[in-house]
VMD Tcl script that draws the C-alpha trace (Angstrom):
set ca {
  {11.33 -6.22 -22.09}
  {13.99 -8.87 -21.66}
  {13.50 -11.77 -19.26}
  {17.19 -12.11 -18.36}
  {17.41 -15.90 -18.93}
  {20.95 -16.14 -17.57}
  {20.32 -14.08 -14.44}
  {21.70 -15.71 -11.26}
  {18.61 -14.63 -9.29}
  {16.25 -16.47 -11.62}
  {14.77 -19.57 -10.01}
  {14.43 -22.75 -12.08}
  {10.97 -23.83 -10.88}
  {7.87 -23.12 -12.97}
  {5.84 -21.87 -10.00}
  {6.54 -18.56 -8.21}
  {9.03 -18.68 -5.32}
  {7.78 -18.30 -1.77}
  {6.39 -14.88 -1.02}
  {8.92 -12.64 0.66}
  {6.61 -9.63 0.85}
  {2.95 -9.44 1.91}
  {0.71 -10.14 -1.06}
  {-2.55 -8.42 -1.85}
  {-3.96 -9.52 -5.21}
  {-7.60 -8.53 -4.72}
  {-8.57 -4.95 -5.39}
  {-10.12 -3.23 -2.40}
  {-13.50 -1.58 -2.70}
  {-13.33 2.08 -1.70}
  {-16.13 4.02 -0.11}
  {-15.64 7.47 1.33}
  {-12.52 8.87 2.94}
  {-9.66 6.88 4.43}
  {-7.98 7.90 7.66}
  {-4.62 6.61 8.89}
  {-4.97 3.91 11.57}
  {-4.49 5.43 15.02}
  {-1.70 2.98 15.79}
  {0.15 4.14 12.68}
  {0.20 7.70 14.01}
  {1.01 6.94 17.64}
  {3.83 4.53 16.75}
  {5.66 7.12 14.61}
  {7.96 9.93 15.73}
  {6.00 13.21 15.95}
  {7.25 14.65 12.65}
  {6.56 11.42 10.77}
  {3.07 11.25 12.31}
  {2.33 14.76 11.03}
  {3.61 13.90 7.56}
  {1.57 10.67 7.46}
  {-1.61 12.50 8.46}
  {-0.91 15.12 5.77}
  {-0.58 12.40 3.12}
  {-3.90 10.83 4.04}
  {-5.62 14.21 4.14}
  {-4.26 15.14 0.72}
  {-5.19 11.77 -0.82}
  {-8.73 12.20 0.50}
  {-8.90 15.71 -0.91}
  {-7.63 14.51 -4.28}
  {-10.07 11.59 -4.26}
  {-7.26 9.04 -4.62}
  {-7.83 5.96 -2.42}
  {-4.68 4.09 -1.31}
  {-5.65 0.87 -3.12}
  {-4.68 -0.91 -6.33}
  {-5.60 1.18 -9.37}
  {-5.64 0.08 -13.01}
  {-4.49 3.48 -14.28}
  {-1.51 3.46 -11.95}
  {-0.78 -0.17 -12.91}
  {-0.64 0.99 -16.52}
  {1.71 3.87 -15.68}
  {3.96 1.46 -13.75}
  {3.97 -0.93 -16.72}
  {4.78 1.84 -19.20}
  {7.61 3.14 -17.01}
  {9.12 -0.34 -16.58}
  {8.95 -1.10 -20.30}
  {10.50 2.24 -21.27}
  {13.34 1.62 -18.82}
  {13.69 -2.06 -19.76}
  {13.10 -3.19 -16.16}
  {11.15 -6.19 -14.88}
  {9.33 -4.34 -12.09}
  {7.64 -0.93 -11.86}
  {5.82 0.70 -8.93}
  {3.65 3.67 -8.05}
  {4.21 3.75 -4.31}
  {2.38 5.71 -1.59}
  {4.41 6.23 1.60}
  {1.75 5.44 4.19}
  {2.02 3.35 7.38}
  {3.33 0.77 4.94}
  {4.63 1.39 1.46}
  {1.52 0.80 -0.64}
  {1.87 -0.06 -4.33}
  {-1.23 1.43 -5.93}
  {0.49 0.84 -9.26}
  {2.41 -2.38 -9.90}
  {4.00 -4.11 -12.87}
  {5.98 -7.33 -12.49}
  {6.79 -10.57 -14.35}
  {4.08 -13.21 -14.88}
  {3.40 -15.56 -11.99}
  {4.95 -18.51 -13.86}
  {8.13 -16.63 -14.87}
  {10.27 -17.95 -12.01}
  {10.93 -14.43 -10.72}
  {9.80 -13.29 -7.27}
  {6.18 -12.15 -7.21}
  {5.74 -9.21 -4.86}
  {2.64 -8.01 -3.04}
  {0.97 -4.64 -2.80}
  {2.57 -3.55 0.48}
  {6.03 -3.47 2.03}
  {7.53 -2.27 5.31}
  {8.81 1.30 5.32}
  {12.06 -0.10 6.70}
  {12.77 -1.88 3.41}
  {13.78 -0.64 -0.01}
  {15.07 2.76 -1.10}
  {11.82 4.64 -1.67}
  {11.82 6.05 1.90}
  {15.24 7.54 1.08}
  {13.79 9.14 -2.06}
  {10.93 10.64 -0.05}
  {13.32 12.07 2.54}
  {15.71 13.59 0.01}
  {12.84 14.77 -2.26}
  {14.74 14.04 -5.42}
  {15.47 11.14 -7.71}
  {17.79 8.33 -6.64}
  {19.53 6.47 -9.49}
  {21.26 3.24 -8.42}
  {22.60 1.59 -11.55}
  {24.26 -1.05 -9.32}
  {23.15 -1.26 -5.70}
  {26.30 -3.22 -4.85}
  {28.43 -0.22 -5.78}
  {27.64 1.40 -2.41}
  {27.71 -0.36 1.01}
  {25.06 2.12 2.13}
  {22.52 0.69 -0.31}
  {23.71 -2.89 -0.87}
  {22.72 -4.13 2.60}
  {19.01 -3.44 2.14}
  {16.61 -6.31 2.90}
  {15.08 -6.36 -0.57}
  {18.42 -6.91 -2.30}
  {18.35 -10.58 -1.37}
  {14.59 -10.98 -0.83}
  {13.68 -9.94 -4.37}
  {17.09 -10.17 -6.03}
  {17.61 -6.52 -6.93}
  {20.70 -5.21 -8.67}
  {19.44 -1.85 -9.95}
  {16.95 0.70 -8.64}
  {15.75 4.05 -9.97}
  {13.18 6.09 -8.07}
  {11.68 9.59 -8.11}
  {9.43 11.34 -5.56}
  {5.74 12.17 -5.93}
  {5.56 15.77 -4.70}
  {2.27 17.67 -4.70}
  {2.29 21.39 -5.47}
  {1.58 21.98 -1.78}
  {4.98 20.46 -0.99}
  {3.57 17.25 0.50}
  {5.53 14.17 -0.55}
  {3.00 11.41 -1.24}
  {5.38 8.65 -2.24}
  {7.49 7.58 -5.20}
  {7.61 5.91 -8.55}
  {10.41 3.40 -9.09}
  {11.73 0.56 -11.20}
  {13.84 -2.38 -10.01}
  {15.61 -5.19 -11.80}
  {17.91 -8.16 -11.05}
  {20.50 -6.88 -13.54}
  {22.81 -3.91 -13.07}
  {22.67 -1.13 -15.63}
  {25.57 0.61 -17.36}
  {26.38 3.94 -15.77}
  {25.90 5.50 -19.20}
  {22.19 4.56 -19.00}
  {21.61 6.11 -15.58}
  {20.48 9.56 -16.74}
  {18.02 8.17 -19.30}
  {16.40 5.82 -16.78}
  {16.34 8.49 -14.08}
  {14.55 10.84 -16.46}
  {11.96 8.15 -17.24}
  {11.10 7.86 -13.55}
  {10.94 11.64 -13.11}
  {8.60 12.00 -16.09}
  {6.43 9.15 -14.85}
  {6.21 10.82 -11.45}
  {4.91 13.95 -13.17}
  {2.35 11.85 -15.06}
  {1.16 10.26 -11.81}
  {0.72 13.65 -10.13}
  {-1.13 14.94 -13.20}
  {-3.44 11.92 -13.02}
  {-4.13 12.62 -9.33}
  {-4.89 16.26 -10.06}
  {-7.31 15.26 -12.83}
  {-9.01 12.86 -10.43}
  {-9.90 15.87 -8.27}
  {-11.87 17.59 -11.04}
  {-13.75 14.52 -12.27}
}
mol new
graphics top color blue
foreach p $ca { graphics top sphere $p radius 0.5 }
foreach p [lrange $ca 0 end-1] q [lrange $ca 1 end] { graphics top cylinder $p $q radius 0.2 }
display resetview
């Protein structure tokens, strides 16, 4: 995967830039079921509270804790490398967006190093969850609707491709997505979109297999 040496968002220092998103490097130990924090439910509109509770219930039933997972990290890495993107995510749409799978540049690359969580007010994954279908943005600056998002400047994003994680019950658990500081040719949009859709199917298959183990 290219490192985009001429990219205007690349910082010259050898150490990572200041964190713009909460960072969680340590893997959490998981014991038993996980329930959504009460404040997360009461602070949401009624419909969103119901959906959030359904996600937690389904994750518990599948035996998939909302914490960093090596298998999901590997799926995020494979997706990013197939697409030729610097960053890849397996994202659960909980009280915060929670990246149980994450691939990003090395800490000394000069690119922004992101954490394992992000506000649901940021990024385009919440849009993907709402629309329940893939969102290909080969150039986020091509649309005023998407170019004003917080993460455009915070992380230096020029292209985004995401697809929803939809369980057979109809519950939307989250998304998979790739982001990069370079725009992509429109001619590449379908190929990259299909990579995210196929990765989403692989993630859901992995979750279903977790249930029978």
